N, C-alpha and C positions, 0 to 999 in steps of 0.2 A: 127156492122154496123147499123147506124141510118138512118132515113128517108132521111136525107140530102144527104146521099151517093147514094140514088136511085131516087130522084126527082130533076129535073133540070129546069131552066128557061133560054131559049135561045131566044133573040129577033129575030123575023123573022120566028120562028118555032111555028106554031099553035097560032099565034098572041101573043106570049110571055107568054102563059098560062103554068103553071107547067106541065111538062111531065115526064113520066117514062124514066129514063136515057137510051139512045140508041134507043128510039122509038119516034113515033109521037103520042103516046097514052097519053091523058091528064089525070090528076087526076080526073077531072070532068067526063070524059068518064067512068072511073072505078066506081066512085060513082053512076053515073046514072045506070050502069048495075046492081050494087048491089041493088039500090033502086027499080029497075024494077023487082027484084025477081031472078036475076041470082045468082047462087051459085059460090063460088070461083072455084070449079072444072069446071063449065061450062065456066067461063071466061078463065081459063087456057087452056081448050080444044080449044076455039076459037082463042086464042092468044098464040101459043106455045112458043114464045120468052119471055113471062112473067114468073115470079116465084111467089110463094105464098108470098114471102117477098116483092115483088113489090106491091102486092095488099095491104098488111098490111101497107106498107109505105104510101099509099094513105089514109089510115084511121087514121094515126098518127096526 
């Protein structure tokens, strides 16, 4: 499964920004959390609907 299966763009959802499929969490949000020093484990704890594969798709 590639990043294209996990990242979607839907007009009208988060201003059409790329989001993790089935959520309103943008790729930008995840990148900001990582850049701010959060670990993958911390992000997954804060957002239990996400998977490690979702986070990796944001980095692809």
